[in-house]
C-alpha positions in Angstrom: -4.7 2.9 45.3 -1.1 4.0 45.7 0.2 6.7 43.4 2.5 5.3 40.7 5.3 7.6 39.7 6.9 6.4 36.4 10.7 6.1 36.8 13.2 7.0 34.1 14.0 3.3 33.6 10.4 2.4 33.2 9.8 5.3 30.7 12.8 4.3 28.6 11.6 0.7 28.4 8.1 1.8 27.2 7.4 1.6 23.5 7.2 5.2 22.2 4.3 6.1 20.0 4.0 9.1 17.6 1.0 11.1 16.2 1.5 12.3 12.6 -0.6 14.6 10.4 0.4 14.5 6.8 -0.9 17.0 4.3 -0.4 17.5 0.6 -2.2 18.3 -2.7 -4.6 15.8 -4.1 -2.7 13.1 -6.0 0.6 13.8 -4.3 1.0 10.4 -2.8 -0.3 10.9 0.8 -2.4 7.7 1.0 0.3 5.7 -0.8 2.5 6.2 2.3 0.5 3.4 4.0 2.3 1.0 1.7 5.5 1.7 3.5 4.2 0.4 6.8 4.0 -3.1 8.1 0.6 -4.5 6.9 0.6 -7.1 9.7 0.5 -4.4 12.4 -1.3 -1.5 10.7 -5.0 -0.8 10.6 -6.2 1.3 7.6 -9.2 3.3 8.6 -11.0 4.3 5.3 -13.3 7.3 5.6 -13.1 8.2 1.9 -14.0 4.8 0.4 -10.9 5.5 -1.6 -8.4 2.6 -1.2 -7.5 2.7 -4.9 -4.2 4.3 -4.0 -3.3 1.3 -1.9 -5.0 -1.4 -4.0 -2.1 -3.7 -3.3 -2.4 -3.2 0.4 -2.2 -6.5 2.3 -3.3 -5.2 5.7 -6.6 -4.9 7.4 -9.1 -2.1 6.5 -12.2 -0.7 8.2 -14.6 1.1 5.9 -16.3 3.6 8.1 -19.2 4.4 5.7 -20.0 0.7 5.1 -19.9 -0.2 8.8 -22.0 2.8 9.8 -24.6 1.9 7.1 -24.8 -1.7 8.5 -25.6 -0.3 12.0 -27.9 2.4 10.8 -25.9 5.3 12.3 -24.2 8.4 10.9 -20.6 7.7 9.8 -19.4 10.3 12.3 -21.0 8.4 15.1 -19.2 5.3 14.0 -15.9 7.2 13.7 -16.2 8.4 17.3 -17.0 4.9 18.5 -14.0 3.4 16.7 -11.6 5.9 18.3 -13.0 5.2 21.7 -12.6 1.5 21.2 -9.0 2.0 20.1 -8.0 4.1 23.0 -10.4 3.3 25.8 -12.7 5.6 27.6 -11.9 9.2 28.6 -12.0 9.1 32.5 -13.0 12.8 32.5 -16.0 12.4 30.1 -19.5 12.5 31.6 -21.7 9.4 31.1 -23.5 11.0 28.1 -20.3 11.5 26.2 -19.5 9.2 23.2 -16.1 8.7 24.8 -17.3 7.8 28.3 -16.9 4.5 30.1 -20.6 3.9 29.5 -20.2 4.4 25.8 -17.0 2.3 25.7 -18.9 -0.7 27.3 -21.7 -0.3 24.8 -19.2 -0.3 21.9 -17.5 -3.4 23.1 -20.8 -5.2 23.3 -22.2 -4.0 20.0 -19.1 -3.7 17.8 -16.1 -5.6 19.1 -14.0 -6.1 22.2 -11.2 -3.7 22.6 -8.8 -6.6 22.6 -9.6 -7.1 18.9 -7.3 -4.2 18.1 -4.3 -5.4 20.3 -2.3 -6.6 17.3 -2.2 -3.2 15.7 0.8 -0.9 16.4 -0.2 1.8 13.9 -3.6 3.3 12.8 -3.6 5.0 9.4 -6.6 7.3 9.0 -7.6 8.5 5.5 -8.5 11.3 5.8 -8.9 14.1 8.3 -10.4 16.2 5.5 -13.3 13.7 5.1 -13.6 13.4 8.9 -14.3 17.1 9.0 -17.0 16.8 6.4 -18.6 13.9 8.2 -18.5 15.9 11.5 -20.1 18.9 9.8 -22.8 16.8 8.2 -23.7 15.3 11.6 -23.5 18.7 13.4 -26.0 20.2 11.0 -28.6 17.7 12.3 -28.1 18.5 16.0 -30.2 21.0 18.1 -27.2 23.3 18.4 -27.5 23.9 14.7 -31.0 25.3 14.9 -31.9 28.8 16.0 -33.7 28.8 19.4 -36.0 31.7 18.3 -37.0 30.6 14.7 -36.0 26.9 14.6 -34.2 27.5 11.3 -30.7 26.3 10.6 -28.0 28.2 12.4 -24.7 28.0 10.5 -22.7 29.4 13.3 -24.1 26.9 15.7 -23.3 24.0 13.3 -19.7 25.2 12.8 -19.2 25.7 16.6 -20.3 22.2 17.2 -18.1 20.9 14.4 -15.0 22.5 16.0 -15.8 20.9 19.3 -16.5 17.5 17.7 -13.4 17.3 15.5 -10.9 18.6 18.1 -12.3 16.2 20.8 -12.1 13.3 18.3 -8.5 14.1 17.4 -7.6 14.6 21.1 -9.1 11.2 21.8 -6.9 9.7 19.1 -3.9 11.5 20.5 -4.4 9.7 23.8 -4.4 6.2 22.3 -1.2 5.3 24.2 -0.2 2.0 22.6 -0.6 2.9 18.9 0.9 5.3 16.4 -1.7 7.5 14.7 -1.1 8.7 11.2 -3.8 10.8 9.5 -3.6 12.4 6.1 -5.4 15.4 4.6 -5.6 17.7 1.6 -3.5 20.8 1.5 -5.5 23.9 0.3 -3.7 26.5 -1.8 -5.4 29.9 -1.8 -4.4 33.6 -2.3 -5.1 36.5 0.0 -6.3 40.0 -1.1 -2.8 40.9 -2.1 -2.3 37.8 -4.3 0.0 36.1 -1.8 -0.2 32.3 -1.8 -1.3 30.7 1.4 -1.2 27.0 2.4 -3.5 25.5 5.0 -5.1 22.1 5.8 -8.4 21.5 4.1 -10.6 21.0 7.1 -14.2 22.4 7.5 -14.1 25.1 10.1 -11.1 26.8 11.5 -10.8 25.5 15.1 -9.3 22.1 14.3 -6.8 23.6 11.8 -5.6 26.0 14.5 -5.2 23.4 17.1 -3.6 20.7 15.0 0.0 21.6 15.9 -0.8 21.1 19.6 -2.4 17.7 19.0 0.1 16.0 16.7 3.8 15.3 17.4 4.7 15.6 13.7 3.0 17.8 11.1 4.4 17.1 7.6 3.6 18.6 4.2 4.3 16.4 1.2 5.3 19.0 -1.4 6.5 19.0 -5.0 9.9 20.7 -5.6 11.7 22.2 -8.6 15.4 21.4 -8.3 16.5 23.1 -11.6 18.1 26.0 -9.8 20.1 23.8 -7.4 18.0 24.9 -4.4 14.7 23.2 -3.7 11.8 25.5 -4.7 8.3 24.6 -3.7 6.1 24.4 -6.9 3.0 22.3 -6.5 2.2 22.7 -10.2 5.5 22.2 -12.0 7.6 20.5 -9.3 8.8 17.0 -10.2 10.5 15.9 -7.0 8.5 15.0 -3.9 9.7 15.8 -0.3 8.4 16.1 3.2 8.6 19.6 4.7 9.1 19.0 8.4 10.0 22.2 10.2 7.6 24.9 11.4 9.9 27.7 10.2 10.4 26.3 6.7 10.3 29.4 4.5 7.6 27.9 2.3 4.6 28.8 4.4 3.3 25.3 4.6 2.1 23.6 7.8 4.8 21.6 9.5 6.2 20.7 12.9 8.8 18.3 14.2 8.6 17.5 17.9 11.2 14.7 17.7 14.0 17.0 16.6 15.3 14.2 14.4 14.1 15.4 11.0 15.7 17.7 8.5 13.9 20.6 7.0 13.1 18.5 3.9 13.1 14.7 4.1 13.0 12.3 1.2 9.5 10.8 0.6 8.8 7.2 0.8 8.9 5.0 -2.2 8.8 1.2 -2.4 12.5 0.9 -1.6 12.5 3.3 1.4 10.8 3.4 4.8 10.6 6.9 6.0 7.2 6.7 7.8 8.1 3.2 9.0 11.3 4.5 10.6 9.5 7.4 12.2 6.9 5.2 13.9 9.4 2.5 14.9 
């Protein structure tokens, strides 16, 4: 097989995809953002069994817990299978991997052919926070989560496996070349020993949280702002105006990153009459 070098003309003609991680406090409107996308070409992957926020959604939905229960497998195992089906097998994965060519062939036979997802241009995953919980629940049942000496649960082993599982799952999603991937998650607000406020994604374990900026093209925080002083002040309790924080060096201490270079420090959030996410994935 001859080596194929992608020319500039070919690359410019290719449809560009984007990977977005969107974080915000509970109830801030993260899941609602799906309503701004084209329902005909968007697949909503529901890990939370929480589609109340998009009850008017006219697009397709996969309920991970329900489908896993039908198959008699752990929800995390179904979540891995779904990502493999969407993106195809990992050529570097060994045959025993859930992302291998062997596993991909099994998923196509037992779940659906990969072509069943061809019509979707965007996959909206709700949420990465619940994905972490599912991965941890599954990890605790694995041999790595038991002490070799005593056979008792080993918390460090479980969290070590969790980190590997979640990062591999997100990386597999990153390499879905033909679809935009948008995943939302809860923003945790804590204080350190000196009383300073800290913001970080609510994800079980620390490994996935640390590696998120390297996996996603865009990391956005949906914050609440107080505009009474004339300058946007982040206030997740008393703020009345929503906005996306998009730059890594944002002065608010919230997770953010803009690989595109097209976004301002604070972008207006979506509402029924605007199409922020829709424009970003176009």
